C-alpha positions in Angstrom: 126.5 45.6 -7.7 129.3 43.4 -9.1 132.3 43.1 -7.0 135.3 43.3 -9.2 138.6 44.4 -9.9 139.5 47.1 -11.8 142.3 47.4 -14.5 143.1 43.5 -14.4 145.8 44.2 -16.8 148.9 44.4 -15.3 150.4 47.5 -16.9 153.6 49.9 -15.9 152.6 53.5 -15.9 155.3 56.0 -15.7 154.9 58.8 -12.7 154.7 61.7 -15.3 151.3 60.4 -16.5 150.5 59.9 -12.6 151.7 63.2 -11.1 153.2 66.5 -11.7 156.9 67.1 -11.8 156.8 68.4 -8.1 154.8 66.0 -7.1 157.6 64.1 -4.7 158.8 67.7 -3.5 155.2 67.9 -2.1 155.3 64.2 -0.3 158.8 65.0 1.0 157.7 67.6 3.1 155.7 65.2 4.8 158.2 63.6 6.3 159.2 66.5 8.4 155.9 67.4 9.6 155.5 63.8 10.6 158.5 63.2 12.7 156.7 63.8 16.3 153.2 61.9 15.3 153.8 58.6 17.0 155.9 59.7 19.8 153.9 62.5 21.0 150.8 60.0 21.0 152.4 57.4 22.9 154.7 59.4 25.4 151.9 61.6 26.4 149.6 59.0 27.1 152.2 57.3 29.3 153.2 60.7 31.1 149.2 61.3 31.8 148.5 58.1 33.0 151.6 56.5 34.5 153.9 59.5 35.7 151.1 62.2 36.6 149.0 59.1 37.9 145.6 60.9 36.5 142.3 58.7 35.7 142.4 57.2 32.4 139.3 59.4 31.3 142.0 62.4 31.2 144.0 60.4 28.8 140.8 60.5 26.7 140.4 64.5 27.2 144.0 65.2 25.9 142.8 63.2 22.6 139.8 65.1 22.7 141.1 68.2 22.8 143.4 68.0 19.7 140.1 66.9 18.0 138.0 69.8 19.1 141.2 72.2 17.7 140.6 69.8 14.3 137.1 70.8 14.5 137.1 74.0 14.9 139.8 74.7 11.8 137.5 72.3 9.9 134.9 75.1 10.2 136.9 77.3 8.2 139.5 75.8 6.4 137.6 74.0 3.7 136.3 77.1 2.6 139.9 78.8 2.6 141.4 76.4 0.8 139.2 76.9 -2.1 139.9 80.4 -1.9 143.2 81.1 -1.1 146.6 80.4 -1.7 147.3 76.3 -0.3 150.4 76.9 0.0 150.4 79.7 2.6 147.5 77.6 4.8 150.4 74.8 4.6 152.9 76.7 6.1 150.5 78.3 8.8 149.6 75.0 9.8 153.2 74.1 10.1 153.7 76.6 12.3 150.8 76.1 14.5 151.9 72.5 15.1 155.4 73.7 15.9 154.2 76.1 18.2 151.8 73.6 20.1 154.9 70.9 20.6 156.9 74.0 22.5 153.7 74.3 24.3 153.4 70.7 25.3 157.4 70.8 26.2 156.8 73.6 28.7 153.5 72.0 30.3 155.0 68.6 30.4 158.5 70.2 32.4 155.7 72.2 34.4 153.5 69.0 35.2 150.4 71.7 33.8 147.4 69.3 32.5 145.5 72.2 31.5 148.7 73.7 29.8 148.7 69.9 27.8 145.1 70.3 26.8 145.7 73.8 25.4 148.8 72.6 23.6 146.7 69.8 22.6 144.1 72.4 21.2 146.5 74.0 19.3 148.1 71.0 17.8 144.7 69.7 16.5 143.9 73.2 15.3 147.3 73.5 13.2 146.9 70.1 12.1 144.1 70.2 9.8 145.3 73.6 8.7 148.1 71.6 7.4 146.4 68.6 6.1 143.4 70.3 4.2 144.9 72.1 1.6 147.8 69.8 1.5 145.2 67.1 0.6 143.8 69.4 -2.3 147.2 70.0 -3.5 147.9 66.2 -3.9 144.7 65.8 -5.5 145.4 68.3 -8.2 149.1 67.1 -8.7 147.6 63.2 -9.5 146.0 61.6 -11.8 142.2 60.7 -10.7 143.1 57.1 -12.0 146.3 57.0 -9.7 144.8 59.3 -6.8 144.9 56.2 -4.1 148.5 55.7 -5.0 149.3 59.5 -4.8 148.0 59.1 -1.1 149.5 55.7 -0.6 153.1 57.9 -1.2 151.9 60.5 1.1 151.1 58.0 4.1 154.8 56.2 2.9 156.5 59.8 3.8 154.1 60.3 6.7 155.5 57.0 8.0 159.0 57.2 7.5 158.8 60.7 9.2 156.9 58.7 12.4 160.1 56.0 12.3 162.9 58.5 12.3 160.9 60.6 14.7 160.2 57.7 17.0 163.7 56.5 17.1 164.9 60.0 17.9 162.1 60.5 20.4 162.6 57.1 22.2 166.6 57.2 21.8 166.9 60.3 24.1 164.0 59.3 26.2 165.7 55.9 26.9 169.1 57.6 27.6 168.0 60.3 29.6 166.0 58.1 32.0 169.0 55.8 32.1 171.6 58.7 32.9 169.4 61.4 34.8 165.8 59.5 35.5 164.6 62.8 37.4 165.6 65.5 34.5 162.1 65.9 32.8 164.0 68.5 31.2 166.4 66.1 29.3 163.9 62.9 29.0 161.3 64.6 27.2 163.9 66.7 24.6 162.4 64.8 21.8 159.3 67.2 21.7 160.7 70.7 20.9 163.0 69.4 18.3 160.0 68.1 16.6 158.7 71.3 16.8 161.7 72.7 14.7 161.0 70.1 12.4 157.5 71.3 11.6 158.8 75.0 11.5 161.7 73.7 8.9 158.8 71.8 6.9 156.6 74.8 6.4 159.6 76.9 5.2 160.8 74.7 2.8 157.0 73.8 1.2 156.6 77.6 1.0 159.9 77.5 -1.1 159.5 74.6 -3.1 156.1 73.8 -4.0 154.4 75.7 -7.0 150.8 74.9 -6.4 149.7 76.6 -9.5 150.9 73.2 -11.6 148.5 71.1 -11.7 148.2 67.3 -13.4 147.3 67.8 -17.2 145.3 64.6 -18.5 146.2 63.2 -22.0 143.8 63.4 -25.0 143.0 59.6 -24.8 141.3 60.7 -21.3 138.2 61.9 -22.8 136.0 62.1 -19.6 138.4 64.6 -17.7 136.0 67.3 -16.2 136.3 70.7 -17.7 133.4 71.8 -15.7 131.9 70.4 -12.2 129.4 67.7 -13.4 127.9 67.4 -9.5 127.2 71.6 -9.3 125.4 71.9 -12.6 123.6 68.6 -12.3 122.4 69.4 -8.7 120.9 72.7 -10.3 119.3 70.8 -13.1 118.0 67.9 -11.7 114.5 67.0 -10.8 113.4 67.3 -7.0 113.2 63.6 -6.5 117.1 63.4 -7.8 117.9 66.0 -5.5 116.3 64.3 -2.6 118.1 61.0 -3.3 121.5 62.4 -3.5 121.3 64.3 -0.3 119.9 61.5 1.3 123.1 59.5 -0.1 125.4 62.3 1.6 123.4 62.0 4.8 123.7 58.2 5.2 127.7 58.6 4.1 128.5 61.3 6.3 127.0 59.7 9.1 128.8 56.4 8.5 132.0 58.8 8.7 130.7 60.5 12.0 129.8 57.1 13.5 133.0 55.6 12.6 134.8 58.1 13.8 133.0 57.8 17.0 133.7 54.1 17.0 137.4 55.0 16.3 138.0 57.1 19.0 136.1 54.8 21.7 139.0 52.3 21.5 141.9 53.6 19.7 143.2 55.7 22.6 143.2 53.4 25.0 145.1 50.2 23.0 148.5 51.6 24.9 147.4 51.6 27.9 145.3 48.5 27.6 148.6 46.9 26.7 150.7 48.1 29.3 148.2 47.2 31.6 147.5 43.5 30.8 150.3 42.4 28.6 153.2 43.8 29.2 153.9 47.0 31.8 157.3 48.1 30.3 156.7 51.1 28.3 159.8 50.8 26.0 159.0 47.4 25.1 155.8 47.9 24.3 156.9 50.6 21.8 159.3 48.5 20.5 156.3 46.2 19.5 153.8 49.0 18.5 156.3 50.7 16.2 156.2 48.0 13.6 152.5 49.2 12.7 153.7 52.4 11.4 156.9 51.0 9.9 155.0 48.4 7.9 152.3 50.3 7.0 154.6 53.1 5.9 156.5 50.6 3.8 153.7 48.7 1.9 151.5 52.2 1.7 152.2 52.7 -1.8 151.2 49.5 -2.6 147.8 49.6 -0.4 147.3 52.7 -2.6 147.8 51.0 -5.7 145.6 48.3 -4.6 142.8 50.9 -3.7 143.1 52.1 -7.1 142.1 48.7 -8.7 139.9 46.8 -5.9 136.1 47.7 -6.2 135.1 50.0 -3.6 132.2 48.2 -2.4 134.5 45.0 -2.0 137.1 46.7 0.0 135.0 48.3 2.7 132.9 44.7 3.0 135.8 43.0 3.8 137.9 45.8 5.5 135.1 46.1 7.9 134.4 42.3 8.3 138.2 41.8 9.3 138.6 44.7 11.1 136.1 43.9 13.8 137.9 39.8 14.2 141.5 41.5 14.4 139.9 43.9 17.1 138.6 40.8 19.1 141.6 39.2 18.9 144.0 41.9 19.8 142.3 42.2 23.2 142.5 38.6 23.5 146.1 38.0 22.3 147.5 38.5 25.9 151.0 38.2 24.1 153.5 41.1 23.1 154.4 39.6 19.7 151.0 38.5 18.8 149.8 41.9 19.6 152.3 43.5 17.2 151.3 41.3 14.6 147.5 41.9 15.0 148.1 45.9 15.2 150.2 45.4 11.8 147.3 43.7 10.4 144.9 45.9 11.6 146.8 49.1 10.2 147.3 47.8 7.2 143.3 47.2 6.7 142.4 50.7 8.1 145.5 52.1 5.7 143.9 50.4 2.0 140.0 51.2 3.0 141.3 54.9 3.9 142.5 55.0 0.4 139.6 53.8 -1.1 138.0 56.4 0.6 140.1 59.2 0.0 140.1 58.1 -4.0 136.5 58.3 -3.9 136.0 61.8 -1.8 138.4 63.7 -4.2 136.1 62.9 -6.9 133.2 64.2 -5.8 133.6 67.8 -7.0 136.6 69.9 -8.5 135.8 73.2 -7.6 134.6 72.5 -3.8 137.1 70.1 -3.2 138.4 71.4 0.0 135.0 72.3 1.4 134.3 68.0 0.8 137.8 67.2 2.8 136.6 69.9 5.5 133.2 68.6 5.9 134.6 65.0 6.0 136.8 66.4 8.8 134.1 68.2 10.6 132.1 65.0 11.1 135.1 62.9 12.2 136.3 65.5 14.5 132.7 65.5 16.1 133.2 61.7 16.4 136.6 62.0 17.7 135.4 64.3 20.6 132.5 62.5 21.9 134.4 58.8 21.1 137.7 59.1 23.9 135.5 60.6 26.2 132.7 57.6 25.7 135.6 55.3 25.8 137.0 56.3 29.1 133.8 56.1 30.2 133.0 52.9 29.5 136.3 51.5 30.6 135.6 52.6 34.0 132.0 51.6 34.4 131.6 48.4 32.5 135.3 47.2 31.9 138.4 47.5 30.4 137.3 45.1 27.4 134.2 47.1 27.0 135.1 49.7 24.7 136.9 47.2 22.3 133.7 45.1 22.1 131.4 47.9 21.6 133.6 49.1 18.6 133.6 45.3 16.9 129.6 45.5 16.8 129.8 49.0 15.6 131.9 48.3 13.1 130.1 46.0 11.3 126.9 47.8 11.6 128.3 50.5 9.6 129.0 48.3 6.4 125.7 49.0 4.7 126.0 52.7 5.7 128.9 53.4 3.6 128.3 51.0 0.8 124.4 52.6 0.0 126.0 56.1 0.8 128.6 55.4 -2.1 125.9 53.5 -4.3 123.7 56.4 -4.2 126.7 59.4 -4.7 128.7 57.1 -7.4 126.5 58.6 -10.4 127.1 62.0 -9.2 131.2 62.0 -9.3 133.0 64.8 -11.6 135.8 62.9 -11.9 134.4 59.4 -13.0 136.5 56.5 -13.8 134.2 54.6 -15.5 135.0 55.1 -18.8 138.6 54.3 -18.2 137.3 50.8 -16.8 135.5 50.3 -19.9 138.5 51.1 -22.6 
């Protein structure tokens, strides 16, 4: 198991050898879909905990309902993605998310926590009806040698959408608070605007993207799969090989489940922790929190390119070790500037390793790629339902630092799960890149 970098010779590859001609249209639509991401996450945490004065676990329940909706859609969206029009599914997901934003807005005005939970569920439901087929389309429209780079471009568009949406959202939020501080209708007026942007994105995607146009490899790419090696190898292999393969699946997916629980354990509470122990000014905290999305978006294509080159085992090991250290530093920073810097570092680490994982998973199978993405989402959704609830309970029962400390221990313990799982599954990949590495 050598820890090496792939493709050490730095070569400039033109886009037409990486992506289809309509790839940028696919990516551009993501910007419109992601305008409300950061603002909704921040403002709902602020509204439930600081405005309505509900207990902290109620914040965790809000995020759990989002994940529960994602879990329900994950049970069927992988099957639908592999059998029906991905373009139509993306449009349905966009409209579902748009409807959820209007539901959130009405619930905020009515101060209905139940309405917020229902809207959160619809948001999660629509989100994965959108992302699963979109990720499959991105995989089909990109070269297997530049798959991480493709998802890096997706993350860039998502980050730019988050940046624009956050600027719009907090401008409306801040001005309304100054001019009419008791007018909830205006203070949270950005939420329905983001709902409209999702409707627009769904319509534009349906009009501009041709899902039948897929990336075509050149003759030099002699390991391009015509038939799914994974599917045929399972049927013809010995029982012992089957056992080892499924053991690898169990190990890897168990790692995803535990990682999702761990992520949900602390991530929803970072903002609350900072507001409570570092700075209580919501607008100021948001100003330092925002660069996380901005810087991550700006460097996402570079991180994707790096993920295409770096050894998988090396990336996972280093990212997990550094991630735990950064989390510990975050809760002990005591300074808003230092907190902002650490959050950027933490997000950069997470992005890089996520590109490594999605590259690997997109190459497990071609015929059942949607089911693979759906299965991963199921495991992650289960974890994200459990995690925020556990995090809120640990916060109240033990201490506000406890969710973060537990997450560090779990993150380091998961390194072996991922490395062993990937090592076992690597020989079964349909879209192998070993031939390219040797050339």
